[in-house]
C-alpha positions as CSV (number, residue, x, y, z in Angstrom):
1,X,87.0,164.8,69.0
2,X,87.5,161.3,70.3
3,X,89.2,160.4,73.5
4,X,91.9,157.7,73.5
5,X,92.8,155.4,76.4
6,X,95.9,153.2,76.6
7,X,95.7,150.5,79.3
8,X,99.1,149.2,80.1
9,X,100.6,146.6,82.4
10,X,102.4,148.2,85.4
11,X,104.0,144.9,86.4
12,X,105.8,144.4,83.1
13,X,106.7,148.2,82.9
14,X,104.7,149.0,79.7
15,X,104.4,152.6,80.7
16,X,107.4,153.8,78.7
17,X,105.9,152.1,75.6
18,X,102.6,153.9,76.2
19,X,104.1,157.3,76.7
20,X,106.3,157.0,73.7
21,X,103.3,156.0,71.5
22,X,101.3,159.0,72.8
23,X,104.1,161.4,72.2
24,X,104.7,160.2,68.6
25,X,101.0,160.3,67.7
26,X,100.6,163.8,69.2
27,X,103.5,165.0,67.1
28,X,102.3,163.6,63.8
29,X,98.5,163.9,64.0
30,X,95.8,166.4,64.8
31,X,95.5,164.9,68.3
32,X,97.0,166.5,71.4
33,X,98.3,165.0,74.6
34,X,95.1,166.0,76.3
35,X,93.2,163.5,74.0
36,X,95.0,160.5,75.6
37,X,94.6,158.9,79.0
38,X,97.0,156.3,80.4
39,X,95.5,153.8,82.8
40,X,97.4,151.1,84.6
41,X,96.3,147.6,83.9
42,X,97.5,144.0,84.7
43,X,98.5,140.7,83.2
44,X,100.5,142.0,80.3
45,X,97.7,144.2,79.0
46,X,98.5,146.8,76.4
47,X,95.2,148.0,74.7
48,X,94.2,151.1,72.9
49,X,90.7,152.4,73.0
50,X,88.9,155.1,71.0
51,X,86.1,156.2,73.2
52,X,84.5,152.9,74.1
53,X,85.8,150.8,71.2
54,X,89.0,148.7,71.6
55,X,91.0,149.3,68.5
56,X,94.3,147.5,69.4
57,X,95.2,144.7,71.7
58,X,98.8,143.7,72.0
59,X,98.1,140.2,73.1
60,X,101.2,138.2,72.2
61,X,102.2,140.6,69.4
62,X,104.8,143.3,69.4
63,X,104.1,146.8,70.6
64,X,102.5,148.9,67.9
65,X,104.4,151.6,66.1
66,X,102.9,155.1,65.8
67,X,102.3,154.5,62.1
68,X,100.4,151.3,62.9
69,X,98.2,153.1,65.3
70,X,97.6,156.1,63.0
71,X,96.0,153.7,60.5
72,X,93.5,152.6,63.2
73,X,92.6,156.1,64.4
């Protein structure tokens, strides 16, 4: 089973977005909370990684919905 990491910007308080996303995915997929790691980042970062592959980068876009991320998993 893959491991997922969300790197989020602490300065801009992206942690609530990261935790909401993890909770929604864990409720609707075969992944559990233990499959996700939240790591503080900087400079507006909000990235989602599957093992060592970056599968989402917020950049200047909106935060992803759980359904958006489910298509990437």
